[in-house]
C-alpha positions as CSV (number, residue, x, y, z in Angstrom):
1,X,-63.1,-57.3,163.7
2,X,-62.8,-53.4,164.1
3,X,-59.6,-53.6,166.1
4,X,-57.9,-55.7,163.5
5,X,-58.8,-53.2,160.8
6,X,-57.2,-50.4,162.8
7,X,-53.8,-52.0,162.8
8,X,-51.4,-50.2,160.4
9,X,-50.8,-52.6,157.4
10,X,-47.1,-53.6,156.9
11,X,-46.6,-55.4,153.7
12,X,-44.6,-58.6,153.3
13,X,-40.9,-57.8,153.1
14,X,-41.2,-54.4,154.9
15,X,-42.3,-55.5,158.3
16,X,-40.4,-55.9,161.6
17,X,-40.6,-59.7,161.3
18,X,-38.9,-59.6,157.9
19,X,-36.2,-57.3,159.1
20,X,-35.5,-59.4,162.2
21,X,-35.4,-62.6,160.2
22,X,-33.2,-61.4,157.6
23,X,-30.2,-63.3,156.6
24,X,-27.2,-62.4,154.5
25,X,-24.5,-64.5,152.8
26,X,-21.3,-64.4,155.0
27,X,-19.3,-64.8,152.0
28,X,-20.5,-64.3,148.4
29,X,-18.0,-66.9,147.3
30,X,-19.1,-69.5,149.8
31,X,-22.8,-70.6,149.2
32,X,-25.1,-71.6,152.0
33,X,-23.5,-69.9,154.8
34,X,-25.5,-67.0,156.3
35,X,-25.2,-64.3,158.9
36,X,-28.2,-63.4,161.1
37,X,-28.8,-60.9,164.0
38,X,-31.2,-62.5,166.5
39,X,-33.3,-59.6,167.8
40,X,-34.0,-59.2,171.5
41,X,-37.6,-58.2,170.5
42,X,-38.6,-61.8,170.0
43,X,-37.6,-63.1,173.5
44,X,-39.7,-64.9,176.0
45,X,-38.3,-65.3,179.6
46,X,-34.9,-64.2,178.4
47,X,-34.7,-66.9,175.6
48,X,-35.2,-66.2,172.0
49,X,-38.6,-67.7,170.8
50,X,-38.3,-71.1,169.1
51,X,-40.8,-70.1,166.3
52,X,-38.9,-66.9,165.6
53,X,-35.7,-69.1,165.3
54,X,-37.4,-71.5,163.0
55,X,-38.6,-68.8,160.7
56,X,-35.1,-67.4,160.6
57,X,-33.6,-70.7,159.6
58,X,-36.5,-71.1,157.2
59,X,-35.6,-68.0,155.4
60,X,-32.0,-69.1,155.0
61,X,-33.2,-72.5,153.6
62,X,-35.6,-70.8,151.3
63,X,-32.6,-68.9,149.8
64,X,-30.4,-71.9,149.6
65,X,-33.1,-74.4,148.1
66,X,-34.4,-74.2,144.6
67,X,-38.0,-74.4,145.8
68,X,-39.6,-71.5,147.7
69,X,-42.0,-72.7,150.3
70,X,-41.5,-74.8,153.5
71,X,-43.6,-78.0,153.4
72,X,-42.3,-79.9,156.3
73,X,-39.7,-78.4,158.9
74,X,-38.3,-80.4,161.9
75,X,-36.1,-78.7,164.4
76,X,-34.2,-80.0,167.4
77,X,-33.3,-77.2,169.9
78,X,-29.9,-78.0,171.3
79,X,-29.3,-74.9,173.7
80,X,-31.1,-71.7,174.4
81,X,-30.4,-69.0,171.9
82,X,-29.5,-65.5,172.8
83,X,-30.0,-62.1,171.1
84,X,-27.2,-61.2,169.1
85,X,-25.2,-62.4,165.9
86,X,-25.5,-65.9,164.8
87,X,-24.3,-68.0,161.8
88,X,-26.5,-70.3,159.8
89,X,-25.0,-73.1,157.7
90,X,-27.3,-74.7,155.2
91,X,-26.7,-77.9,153.1
92,X,-28.8,-79.1,150.2
93,X,-29.5,-82.8,150.8
94,X,-31.6,-83.5,147.6
95,X,-33.3,-81.7,145.0
96,X,-36.1,-83.0,142.7
97,X,-38.7,-81.7,140.3
98,X,-41.4,-80.8,143.0
99,X,-39.6,-81.0,146.2
100,X,-36.1,-80.3,147.6
101,X,-34.7,-81.1,151.0
102,X,-32.1,-79.5,153.0
103,X,-30.6,-79.1,156.5
104,X,-29.5,-76.0,158.5
105,X,-27.6,-75.4,161.7
106,X,-27.7,-72.1,163.8
107,X,-24.5,-71.5,165.9
108,X,-23.5,-68.7,168.1
109,X,-20.2,-68.0,169.8
110,X,-19.6,-67.9,173.6
111,X,-17.3,-65.2,175.0
112,X,-14.2,-67.4,174.9
113,X,-14.9,-68.0,171.2
114,X,-16.3,-71.5,171.5
115,X,-18.8,-72.3,168.9
116,X,-22.3,-73.3,170.3
117,X,-24.8,-75.0,168.2
118,X,-28.4,-73.8,169.2
119,X,-30.7,-75.4,166.8
120,X,-30.6,-78.0,163.9
121,X,-33.3,-78.3,161.1
122,X,-34.0,-80.7,158.5
123,X,-36.8,-79.4,156.0
124,X,-38.5,-80.2,152.7
125,X,-39.5,-77.4,150.4
126,X,-41.9,-77.1,147.4
127,X,-44.2,-74.7,145.6
128,X,-47.6,-74.3,147.4
129,X,-49.0,-72.7,144.4
130,X,-48.6,-75.9,142.4
131,X,-50.6,-78.1,144.8
132,X,-53.9,-79.6,143.7
133,X,-57.2,-78.1,145.0
134,X,-58.5,-81.5,146.2
135,X,-59.2,-81.4,150.0
136,X,-60.7,-84.2,152.0
137,X,-60.5,-83.7,155.6
138,X,-62.5,-84.3,158.9
139,X,-60.8,-81.4,160.6
140,X,-62.9,-78.4,161.5
141,X,-61.9,-74.8,162.5
142,X,-61.6,-74.3,166.3
143,X,-64.6,-72.9,168.1
144,X,-63.2,-69.4,169.1
145,X,-65.3,-66.5,170.2
146,X,-65.4,-63.5,167.9
147,X,-62.2,-61.3,168.0
148,X,-63.6,-58.5,170.0
149,X,-64.8,-61.0,172.8
150,X,-61.3,-62.4,173.2
151,X,-58.7,-61.1,175.5
152,X,-55.6,-59.3,174.9
153,X,-52.7,-58.0,177.2
154,X,-54.6,-54.8,177.9
155,X,-57.7,-56.8,179.1
156,X,-56.0,-58.1,182.2
157,X,-52.9,-59.4,183.9
158,X,-52.0,-62.0,181.3
159,X,-48.8,-60.4,180.1
160,X,-47.6,-59.7,183.6
161,X,-48.1,-63.4,184.3
162,X,-45.1,-64.3,182.1
163,X,-41.9,-62.8,183.5
164,X,-39.9,-61.3,180.7
165,X,-42.6,-61.9,178.0
166,X,-43.2,-58.3,177.2
167,X,-40.8,-58.0,174.3
168,X,-42.4,-60.6,172.1
169,X,-46.0,-59.7,173.1
170,X,-45.4,-56.2,171.8
171,X,-44.8,-57.6,168.3
172,X,-47.8,-59.9,168.2
173,X,-51.4,-59.3,168.0
174,X,-52.9,-62.1,170.0
175,X,-56.4,-62.4,171.4
176,X,-57.1,-65.5,173.6
177,X,-60.2,-67.3,174.0
178,X,-61.4,-66.5,177.5
179,X,-61.8,-70.2,178.2
180,X,-58.1,-70.6,178.0
181,X,-56.8,-67.8,180.1
182,X,-57.7,-68.9,183.6
183,X,-54.0,-69.2,184.3
184,X,-53.6,-65.5,184.2
185,X,-55.8,-64.9,187.3
186,X,-54.5,-67.9,189.2
187,X,-57.3,-70.3,188.2
188,X,-56.1,-72.5,185.4
189,X,-58.8,-74.9,183.9
190,X,-56.7,-78.0,184.2
191,X,-57.1,-78.6,180.6
192,X,-54.1,-78.6,178.2
193,X,-55.7,-76.2,175.8
194,X,-54.9,-72.7,174.4
195,X,-56.8,-71.0,171.6
196,X,-56.9,-67.4,170.2
197,X,-56.7,-65.1,167.3
198,X,-53.1,-64.4,165.9
199,X,-51.6,-61.7,163.8
200,X,-48.4,-59.7,163.7
201,X,-48.7,-56.3,165.5
202,X,-47.7,-54.3,162.4
203,X,-50.5,-55.8,160.4
204,X,-48.3,-57.8,158.1
205,X,-50.3,-60.7,156.4
206,X,-49.4,-64.2,157.2
207,X,-47.3,-66.3,154.6
208,X,-45.7,-69.7,154.7
209,X,-42.6,-68.5,156.5
210,X,-44.4,-66.5,159.2
211,X,-46.5,-69.7,159.9
212,X,-43.3,-71.2,161.4
213,X,-43.6,-68.4,164.1
214,X,-47.3,-68.8,164.5
215,X,-47.2,-72.4,165.6
216,X,-45.1,-71.5,168.6
217,X,-46.3,-68.0,169.5
218,X,-49.3,-68.7,172.0
219,X,-48.6,-69.1,175.7
220,X,-47.9,-72.8,176.5
221,X,-50.7,-75.2,177.2
222,X,-48.8,-75.9,180.5
223,X,-50.2,-72.7,181.9
224,X,-53.7,-74.0,181.7
225,X,-52.6,-77.3,183.2
226,X,-51.4,-75.2,186.3
227,X,-47.6,-75.1,185.4
228,X,-45.8,-71.8,185.2
229,X,-42.5,-71.0,184.0
230,X,-40.3,-71.5,180.9
231,X,-41.4,-74.6,178.8
232,X,-38.4,-75.1,176.4
233,X,-38.9,-76.8,173.1
234,X,-37.0,-80.0,172.6
235,X,-38.2,-80.7,169.1
236,X,-40.8,-79.0,166.9
237,X,-42.1,-80.4,163.5
238,X,-44.2,-78.0,161.4
239,X,-46.3,-78.8,158.2
240,X,-47.3,-76.0,155.9
241,X,-50.4,-77.0,154.1
242,X,-51.4,-74.0,151.9
243,X,-50.7,-70.2,151.5
244,X,-52.8,-68.4,154.0
245,X,-55.5,-66.1,153.0
246,X,-55.1,-62.4,154.2
247,X,-56.5,-61.6,157.6
248,X,-56.2,-62.9,161.1
249,X,-55.4,-66.5,161.9
250,X,-57.0,-68.8,164.4
251,X,-54.7,-71.0,166.4
252,X,-55.7,-74.0,168.6
253,X,-53.1,-76.0,170.7
254,X,-53.8,-79.1,172.7
255,X,-51.8,-81.2,175.0
256,X,-53.1,-84.7,175.9
257,X,-50.2,-86.2,177.8
258,X,-47.8,-84.9,180.4
259,X,-45.5,-87.6,181.5
260,X,-41.9,-88.0,182.8
261,X,-41.4,-84.2,182.8
262,X,-42.3,-83.8,179.1
263,X,-45.5,-82.8,177.2
264,X,-46.4,-82.5,173.6
265,X,-48.3,-79.7,172.0
266,X,-50.3,-80.2,168.9
267,X,-51.1,-77.0,167.1
268,X,-53.6,-76.2,164.1
269,X,-53.6,-72.8,162.4
270,X,-56.5,-71.9,160.3
271,X,-56.9,-68.8,157.9
272,X,-59.7,-66.3,157.3
273,X,-61.0,-68.6,154.5
274,X,-61.5,-71.6,157.0
275,X,-58.5,-73.6,155.7
276,X,-56.2,-75.5,157.8
277,X,-53.0,-73.8,156.7
278,X,-50.4,-75.3,159.3
279,X,-50.1,-78.0,161.7
280,X,-47.3,-78.8,164.3
281,X,-46.3,-81.1,167.1
282,X,-43.7,-80.2,169.6
283,X,-42.2,-81.9,172.5
284,X,-41.4,-79.6,175.4
285,X,-39.8,-79.9,178.9
286,X,-41.9,-79.0,181.8
287,X,-40.6,-76.7,184.5
288,X,-39.5,-78.4,187.6
289,X,-41.7,-77.7,190.7
290,X,-40.4,-75.1,193.1
291,X,-39.6,-76.1,196.6
């Protein structure tokens, strides 16, 4: 893990991720409405990454709701988001002793002033530190080679294989399992699998909010099926299971079914203590074949 240790450590609250997901009340006298500035640094193929968007809305909901941590977050992506200003409107749906539920909508404005809704979220928040320690599971951490044996952008043409992907890859520290990078050299395995080590490039440790980014940060499984191009998310549901331990994360994503022009991606995120810290499922649209 020598290369992980060499990364300058950014603390939570002081990293580029925190600055770029920051939200501020639009009007101190009107609770629940926030301003955000979507950064061009988190784009992939010219669209703002869905996990980054989810984390930004998650930050607004964390400010609006009485509980601190996302437990379950379901998002519907209505139109592609663009770098620039945005408004997030939150609403408290229900509050209880251990859980609270809210919804949020992110909108941007077209050149003619028309309001365009980009993403709508329904989420339940709680306190991860208050959860019991009892764990009963058949899930096992993914079998990924050691960090130094996995492949990053400097090890091959992977970053060049995704047009417009450079901006976000510069902010992430991803090392992919060699068994899942055949797509980068024109030899996809045909399996809907993507696995790798994940961290933020500035060394900031993971927390529940950044896990909302993590589940949607690896290249899409469609690449290993042999399909290139933008795979836009239609719906993404993420479950945060516990607060991650410091250190790099391991992410495994699988697709079992591609049909009717859509596929699902099931993601698991494991921390350095071998705990399953996040799970997600998303429905994504497959790029149309080129003629």
